[in-house]
C-alpha positions in Angstrom: 128.3 98.2 61.1 127.7 96.5 57.8 128.3 92.9 57.0 128.4 91.8 53.5 127.5 88.2 52.7 127.1 86.2 49.5 124.2 83.9 48.9 126.0 80.8 50.1 126.9 82.5 53.4 123.3 83.7 53.9 122.0 80.2 53.3 124.6 78.7 55.7 123.5 81.1 58.4 119.9 80.4 57.8 120.6 76.6 58.1 122.4 77.1 61.4 119.7 79.3 62.8 117.0 76.8 61.7 118.8 73.9 63.4 119.1 76.0 66.6 115.4 76.9 66.4 114.4 73.3 66.1 116.6 72.2 68.9 115.3 75.0 71.2 111.7 74.1 70.4 112.5 70.4 71.3 114.1 71.6 74.5 111.0 73.6 75.4 108.9 70.5 75.0 111.2 68.4 77.3 111.8 71.0 80.0 110.0 70.7 83.3 110.8 74.2 84.5 108.4 77.0 83.7 111.0 79.6 84.1 113.4 77.9 81.8 110.6 77.3 79.2 109.9 81.1 79.2 113.6 81.8 78.6 113.7 79.3 75.7 110.5 80.9 74.3 112.3 84.3 74.3 115.2 82.6 72.5 112.8 81.3 69.8 111.5 84.8 69.2 115.1 86.1 69.0 116.2 83.4 66.5 113.1 83.9 64.4 113.8 87.6 64.2 117.4 86.9 63.2 116.2 84.5 60.5 113.8 87.1 59.1 116.5 89.7 59.0 119.0 87.4 57.3 116.2 86.2 54.8 115.6 89.9 53.8 119.3 90.3 52.8 120.4 89.7 49.4 124.0 89.1 48.3 126.5 91.7 49.6 124.2 92.6 52.4 121.7 94.5 50.2 118.0 94.1 50.2 116.9 92.3 47.0 115.3 94.5 44.4 
């Protein structure tokens, strides 16, 4: 499956992902449960991976040349 996004859409997705990443990191800091903290740490890794993938995309879903 291919998704084609323009620059504005890519930037918007990155903004949303960054906000989620920051909120999750704050939640890790405030959590008292070791198990929940580990789940949140996995979420951080997942969001960071998504951000790196979206960052690599150029307009129209192509890698920048």
